[in-house]
C-alpha positions as CSV (number, residue, x, y, z in Angstrom):
1,M,76.5,179.3,22.5
2,G,77.1,180.3,26.3
3,P,79.1,178.2,28.4
4,G,76.3,176.7,30.1
5,E,75.2,175.4,27.0
6,A,78.3,174.1,25.6
7,H,78.5,172.1,28.9
8,K,75.2,170.5,28.6
9,G,75.6,169.4,25.5
10,Q,79.4,167.9,26.7
11,L,77.4,166.6,29.5
12,A,74.2,165.3,27.2
13,R,76.1,164.0,24.2
14,S,79.2,161.3,24.4
15,P,79.9,158.5,22.4
16,V,80.3,156.2,25.8
17,R,76.9,157.9,27.3
18,D,75.2,157.2,23.9
19,A,75.9,153.4,24.0
20,I,74.0,153.3,27.0
21,A,71.6,150.3,26.8
22,P,67.9,150.1,26.8
23,E,66.1,150.6,30.2
24,G,67.1,147.5,32.4
25,Q,70.7,147.0,30.6
26,G,74.0,148.0,31.4
27,L,76.0,150.5,29.7
28,R,78.3,149.3,26.7
29,P,80.7,151.8,25.2
30,P,81.0,151.7,21.6
31,A,83.7,149.8,19.6
32,V,84.7,147.7,23.0
33,P,85.5,144.1,22.0
34,P,83.8,141.6,24.1
35,H,85.2,139.6,26.7
36,P,87.8,137.7,25.3
37,Q,87.4,134.5,26.9
38,S,84.7,133.3,24.5
39,V,87.1,133.5,21.8
40,A,88.3,129.9,20.3
41,P,92.1,129.1,20.6
42,R,93.9,130.4,17.9
43,R,94.3,127.5,15.6
44,D,92.9,128.6,12.1
45,L,92.6,131.5,9.9
46,A,89.2,132.6,11.2
47,V,90.5,133.4,14.6
48,W,93.5,135.3,13.1
49,I,91.0,137.4,11.1
50,A,88.9,138.0,14.1
51,L,91.9,138.8,16.1
52,G,93.2,141.2,13.7
53,A,89.6,142.9,13.6
54,V,89.7,143.4,17.4
55,L,93.2,145.1,17.4
56,G,92.1,147.4,14.6
57,L,89.0,148.3,16.6
58,A,91.0,149.0,19.6
59,C,93.5,150.8,17.9
60,A,90.4,153.1,16.7
61,V,89.1,153.4,20.2
62,V,92.6,154.7,21.3
63,W,93.2,157.2,18.9
64,L,89.8,158.3,17.1
65,L,87.4,157.9,20.3
66,P,88.9,160.3,22.4
67,R,89.1,163.2,19.5
68,L,84.9,162.6,19.3
69,V,84.6,162.9,23.4
70,S,86.4,165.7,24.1
71,T,85.8,169.4,23.6
72,P,88.2,171.7,22.5
73,G,89.8,173.9,24.9
74,E,87.8,172.4,27.9
75,A,87.9,169.1,30.1
76,P,91.5,169.2,31.1
77,Q,93.2,166.0,31.5
78,P,94.4,164.6,34.7
79,T,97.7,165.6,35.7
80,T,99.0,162.1,36.0
81,V,98.1,161.3,32.5
82,A,100.0,162.9,29.5
83,A,97.3,163.5,26.6
84,S,99.6,162.7,23.7
85,H,100.8,159.5,25.2
86,P,98.0,157.3,26.4
87,E,99.1,154.2,28.3
88,P,98.2,150.7,26.7
89,L,94.8,149.3,26.9
90,A,94.4,147.2,29.8
91,E,94.5,143.7,29.6
92,P,90.9,141.9,30.5
93,G,90.5,140.2,33.5
94,P,88.4,140.0,36.6
95,R,89.7,143.3,38.1
96,T,89.3,145.0,34.7
97,E,85.6,144.0,34.9
98,D,85.3,145.0,38.4
99,A,86.6,148.4,37.4
100,R,84.5,148.8,34.3
101,G,81.3,147.8,36.4
102,R,82.1,150.4,38.7
103,A,82.6,153.2,36.1
104,E,79.2,152.0,34.4
105,Q,77.6,152.5,37.6
106,E,79.5,155.7,38.6
107,L,78.2,157.1,35.1
108,Q,74.9,155.9,35.6
109,G,74.7,158.2,38.8
110,V,76.0,161.0,36.9
111,L,73.4,160.9,34.1
112,R,70.6,160.6,36.7
113,T,72.0,164.0,38.7
114,M,72.7,165.4,35.2
115,A,68.8,164.9,34.1
116,R,67.5,166.3,37.6
117,L,69.5,169.3,37.3
118,E,68.8,169.9,33.9
119,L,65.1,169.9,34.8
120,L,66.2,172.9,37.3
121,N,67.6,174.9,34.4
122,V,71.1,174.4,35.8
123,A,72.8,175.9,32.6
124,A,71.4,179.2,33.6
125,W,72.9,179.2,37.5
126,G,75.2,176.8,38.0
127,E,78.4,177.6,36.6
128,P,81.4,177.7,37.2
129,D,80.6,173.9,38.9
130,W,78.7,172.9,35.9
131,G,81.5,173.2,33.7
132,R,83.8,171.6,36.1
133,A,81.4,168.7,36.3
134,A,81.4,168.5,32.2
135,D,85.6,168.6,32.5
136,E,85.4,165.7,34.7
137,V,82.8,163.7,33.1
138,G,84.5,163.9,29.7
139,V,87.8,162.7,31.1
140,G,85.7,160.1,32.2
141,D,84.6,159.4,28.8
142,R,88.2,159.4,27.4
143,W,89.3,157.1,30.0
144,F,86.6,154.8,29.3
145,A,87.3,154.7,25.6
146,Q,90.6,153.6,26.5
147,R,89.4,150.8,29.0
148,R,91.4,152.7,31.7
149,F,88.0,151.6,33.7
150,A,89.5,152.4,37.1
151,D,90.7,155.9,36.1
152,A,87.2,156.6,34.4
153,A,85.4,155.6,37.6
154,D,87.5,157.9,39.5
155,A,86.8,160.8,36.9
156,Y,83.1,160.2,36.8
157,A,82.8,160.0,40.6
158,R,84.8,163.6,41.1
159,G,82.4,164.6,38.5
160,H,79.2,163.3,40.3
161,Q,80.6,164.6,43.5
162,V,80.6,168.3,41.9
163,L,77.1,167.5,40.3
164,Q,75.9,166.3,44.1
165,R,77.0,169.4,45.5
166,L,75.7,171.7,43.1
167,E,72.4,170.0,44.0
168,Q,72.2,170.2,47.2
169,G,73.9,173.7,47.1
170,R,70.8,175.2,45.1
171,R,69.1,176.0,47.9
172,G,72.2,178.0,49.5
173,R,72.7,179.8,45.9
174,F,69.1,181.1,46.0
175,A,69.3,182.4,49.4
176,E,72.9,184.1,48.5
177,A,71.2,185.7,44.8
178,L,68.3,186.9,47.1
179,Q,70.5,188.6,49.7
180,A,72.8,189.9,47.1
181,G,69.9,191.4,45.1
182,E,68.6,192.8,48.4
183,Q,72.0,194.4,49.3
184,G,72.4,196.1,45.4
185,L,68.8,197.6,46.3
186,K,70.2,199.0,49.7
187,E,73.2,200.4,47.9
188,N,71.4,201.6,45.1
189,Q,73.3,199.3,42.2
190,A,70.4,198.4,40.1
191,E,72.4,196.5,37.9
192,R,74.2,194.2,40.3
193,A,70.5,193.9,42.1
194,L,68.7,193.2,38.6
195,Q,71.4,190.6,37.9
196,R,71.2,188.5,41.5
197,F,67.5,188.5,41.3
198,E,67.3,187.4,37.6
199,L,69.7,184.5,39.1
200,A,67.6,183.7,41.7
201,L,64.5,183.5,39.5
202,A,66.3,181.1,37.3
203,I,66.9,179.0,40.4
204,E,63.2,179.1,41.5
205,P,61.1,180.4,38.8
206,G,57.7,182.1,40.2
207,N,59.3,182.8,43.7
208,A,57.4,186.1,44.9
209,E,60.0,187.4,46.9
210,A,62.5,187.3,44.0
211,Q,59.8,188.6,41.7
212,S,59.2,191.6,43.9
213,G,62.8,192.4,44.4
214,L,63.0,192.1,40.6
215,R,60.5,194.6,39.8
216,R,61.9,196.8,42.1
217,A,65.5,196.6,40.7
218,Q,63.8,197.3,37.3
219,A,62.4,200.6,38.8
220,R,65.3,201.5,40.6
221,E,66.8,204.2,38.1
222,A,63.4,205.9,37.6
223,V,62.8,206.0,41.5
224,L,66.5,207.7,41.6
225,K,65.1,210.6,39.3
226,W,62.3,211.1,41.4
227,M,64.0,211.4,44.5
228,Q,66.9,214.0,43.0
229,R,63.7,215.8,41.9
230,A,61.8,215.8,45.5
231,R,65.0,216.9,47.3
232,R,65.7,219.5,44.9
233,A,62.1,221.0,45.6
234,E,62.2,220.5,49.3
235,A,65.8,222.6,49.3
236,D,63.9,225.1,47.6
237,G,61.1,225.3,49.8
238,D,58.3,224.1,47.3
239,L,57.0,221.4,49.5
240,E,53.9,220.9,47.2
241,A,56.2,219.7,44.6
242,A,58.8,217.4,46.6
243,L,55.6,215.9,48.5
244,A,54.3,215.0,44.3
245,A,57.8,213.8,43.7
246,Y,58.3,211.5,47.0
247,Q,54.8,210.4,46.5
248,E,55.5,208.8,42.9
249,A,58.8,207.4,43.9
250,T,56.7,205.4,46.4
251,R,54.4,204.8,43.8
252,M,57.0,203.1,41.9
253,D,58.7,201.2,44.6
254,S,56.6,201.1,47.8
255,A,59.3,199.2,49.8
256,Y,62.1,201.9,49.2
257,A,62.3,203.4,52.9
258,E,64.3,206.5,51.9
259,A,61.3,207.8,49.8
260,D,58.6,206.6,52.1
261,A,60.3,208.4,55.0
262,G,60.7,212.0,52.8
263,R,57.1,211.4,51.8
264,E,56.3,211.4,55.7
265,R,58.7,214.1,56.3
266,I,57.1,216.7,53.7
267,A,53.7,215.7,54.6
268,Q,54.5,216.9,58.3
269,A,55.8,219.8,57.1
270,L,52.5,220.5,55.4
271,E,50.2,220.0,58.2
272,E,52.5,221.9,60.5
273,R,52.1,224.7,57.8
274,K,48.6,224.6,57.2
275,F,47.9,224.2,61.1
276,K,49.8,227.1,62.0
277,S,47.9,229.0,59.5
278,A,44.5,227.8,60.7
279,M,45.6,228.9,64.7
280,S,46.8,232.3,63.5
281,G,43.6,232.9,61.4
282,A,41.3,231.6,64.7
283,L,43.3,233.9,67.1
284,A,43.1,236.5,64.9
285,A,39.5,236.2,64.7
286,L,39.0,236.1,68.7
287,A,41.1,239.0,68.9
288,A,38.2,240.8,66.6
289,G,35.4,239.1,68.3
290,D,34.7,237.3,65.3
291,L,33.4,234.2,67.1
292,T,31.7,232.4,64.1
293,Q,35.3,232.7,61.7
294,A,37.4,231.6,64.5
295,Q,35.3,228.6,65.0
296,A,35.6,227.9,61.4
297,H,39.4,228.1,61.8
298,L,39.5,225.9,64.9
299,H,37.6,223.0,62.6
300,L,40.3,223.1,59.9
301,A,42.8,223.0,62.8
302,A,41.3,220.4,64.5
303,Q,40.9,218.2,61.3
304,L,44.6,218.4,61.0
305,R,45.9,217.7,64.7
306,P,42.9,216.9,66.6
307,E,45.0,216.2,70.1
308,D,47.4,219.6,69.9
309,P,47.5,221.4,72.9
310,S,47.6,224.7,71.4
311,L,44.3,223.6,69.8
312,Q,42.7,222.7,73.3
313,D,44.0,226.2,74.6
314,A,42.4,227.9,71.7
315,R,38.9,226.1,72.0
316,R,39.1,227.0,75.9
317,R,39.4,230.8,74.8
318,L,36.7,230.4,72.3
319,Q,34.6,228.9,74.9
320,Q,35.7,231.4,77.3
321,T,35.3,234.3,74.9
322,G,32.4,233.1,73.2
323,K,30.6,232.9,77.0
324,Q,31.7,236.7,77.9
325,A,30.1,237.6,74.7
326,R,26.8,235.7,75.6
327,L,26.8,237.3,78.7
328,S,27.5,240.6,77.4
329,R,24.4,240.5,75.4
330,L,22.1,239.1,77.9
331,R,23.4,242.1,80.4
332,Q,22.5,244.5,77.4
333,A,19.0,242.7,76.9
334,A,18.4,243.2,80.7
335,A,19.4,246.8,80.4
336,R,17.2,247.3,77.8
337,G,14.1,245.6,79.6
338,R,14.7,247.8,82.9
339,R,14.6,250.9,81.0
340,A,11.4,249.9,79.3
341,E,10.2,248.5,82.8
342,D,9.5,245.1,81.2
343,W,10.5,243.2,84.0
344,P,9.5,239.7,82.4
345,A,12.1,240.4,79.8
346,V,14.6,241.2,82.4
347,I,14.0,238.2,84.6
348,G,14.4,236.3,81.1
349,A,17.7,237.6,80.6
350,Y,18.6,237.1,84.1
351,E,17.8,233.1,84.0
352,Q,19.5,232.6,80.6
353,A,22.6,234.4,82.1
354,L,22.5,232.1,84.9
355,V,22.6,229.0,82.8
356,V,25.6,230.3,80.9
357,E,27.3,231.0,84.2
358,P,25.7,230.2,87.3
359,N,27.9,232.4,89.4
360,T,27.2,235.4,87.1
361,G,27.2,239.0,89.6
362,F,24.9,240.9,87.7
363,A,22.1,238.4,87.0
364,R,21.9,237.1,90.9
365,H,21.8,240.3,92.3
366,G,19.3,241.7,89.7
367,M,16.9,239.1,89.9
368,E,15.3,239.7,93.1
369,F,14.7,243.4,92.3
370,A,13.4,242.1,88.9
371,R,10.9,240.0,90.6
372,S,9.7,242.5,93.0
373,R,9.2,245.3,90.2
374,K,7.3,242.4,88.2
375,D,5.2,241.6,91.2
376,L,4.1,245.5,92.1
377,H,3.2,246.1,88.7
378,E,0.9,243.0,88.7
379,R,-0.7,244.0,91.8
380,L,-1.0,247.7,90.7
381,D,-2.6,246.6,87.5
382,R,-5.2,244.3,89.5
383,Y,-6.5,247.1,91.6
384,L,-6.4,249.7,88.7
385,A,-8.2,247.3,86.1
386,D,-10.9,246.9,88.8
387,P,-11.3,250.2,91.0
388,Q,-14.4,248.7,92.7
389,R,-12.3,246.4,94.8
390,L,-11.3,250.0,97.0
391,Y,-14.6,250.2,98.3
392,S,-14.1,247.2,100.2
393,A,-12.1,247.5,103.6
394,A,-9.4,244.7,103.0
395,P,-8.6,245.6,99.3
396,L,-8.4,249.4,100.5
397,A,-6.2,248.6,103.3
398,N,-3.9,246.5,101.0
399,A,-3.6,249.3,98.5
400,E,-3.0,251.6,101.4
401,R,0.3,249.5,102.1
402,I,1.3,249.2,98.6
403,L,1.4,253.0,98.3
404,A,3.1,253.2,101.7
405,V,5.9,250.6,100.8
406,A,6.5,252.4,97.1
407,A,6.8,255.7,98.4
408,E,8.1,257.9,95.8
409,S,8.9,256.0,92.4
410,P,12.5,256.5,91.0
411,Q,12.6,259.1,88.1
412,D,13.4,256.6,85.6
413,E,10.7,254.6,86.4
414,L,7.5,256.6,84.4
415,R,5.3,253.9,84.0
416,L,5.6,252.8,87.7
417,A,5.4,256.2,88.8
418,S,2.0,257.0,86.6
419,K,0.4,253.6,88.3
420,L,1.1,254.8,91.7
421,A,-0.5,257.9,91.0
422,E,-3.3,256.7,89.6
423,L,-3.9,254.3,92.5
424,R,-3.3,257.1,94.9
């Protein structure tokens, strides 16, 4: 039996308190004689016999009842009373009856407060005050049994004060236990935190904060092992293993700030590594002219850090490189069209180039010449398709003007030269 259970039994069981009358009646300690005023004058033998019985019962109360009430090793005697030499029983009288009534009243208060505390599981959290109260009430029981009612009342009052302070301080004890548990977690003292949270739950069973703290305290040893693994892996440069260990520690205790900070730190380091790898791949692809591969690398980098300035710069470079590559392809298409004297194709290439870059020089400067050549070929084709028109004066004059303006065709325009010769 633990100290709390012993004190609980001491407070709950006592010959004095067992003499409480049914509800609505007062207290009556056992073996205490009734008020002697009801005894008739001592005139006959019966009176003397009754008086002898009373005196014998009083002696039993003085010598036997203290032994029944007291608990060995507990309930110290007041310093004003010698346990081995109890003072004589107080003579009955109005003052004695008043003291007795006060003692009974104090005892009733003790029992009521004790009952409330027992419903609150006080034995699990009330030490050492619960034991002190038991000691004081035990002293009061012995005084009461010896008809030292004033002393009993004082002892009961002292015990009741302790019980009242215990009851009133329950919330404070709970807060202190909770705070001590949190401090234990902060200092990684798992056993201390465990005890404090268990105490808090003994005071307030079902409290969510205390239950959460208890779970965290129970997991702390395992969390610390995962933290140790994570630090070793981080020191070795194995960021993937470090991240996995930090994540496991966080899973076991999501409120453990150090584990969460480690997880965040390693996650950022891994992200940085992947981002740099993606950017390096993109720049290498740009340098090689592989715009498709460069775009794929930049897409991966954007998923990691969409607002990174280097990503934006690489995107601009990719866009500019892509534009230049597009213009280069269109310039080449226009050149092929010129060599083939396919002027509609040349015009189309120039138009596309001006959409890509409105200030593209080769497209702006070559557009007028390409359109004039296209127009010349169309006019020549009309005459050559219908030579009979040349028998009329106006068409003939117009054809002569065309030949005069065209003069000698460039050597690289064989189709044009052929058409001019045929028309001429």
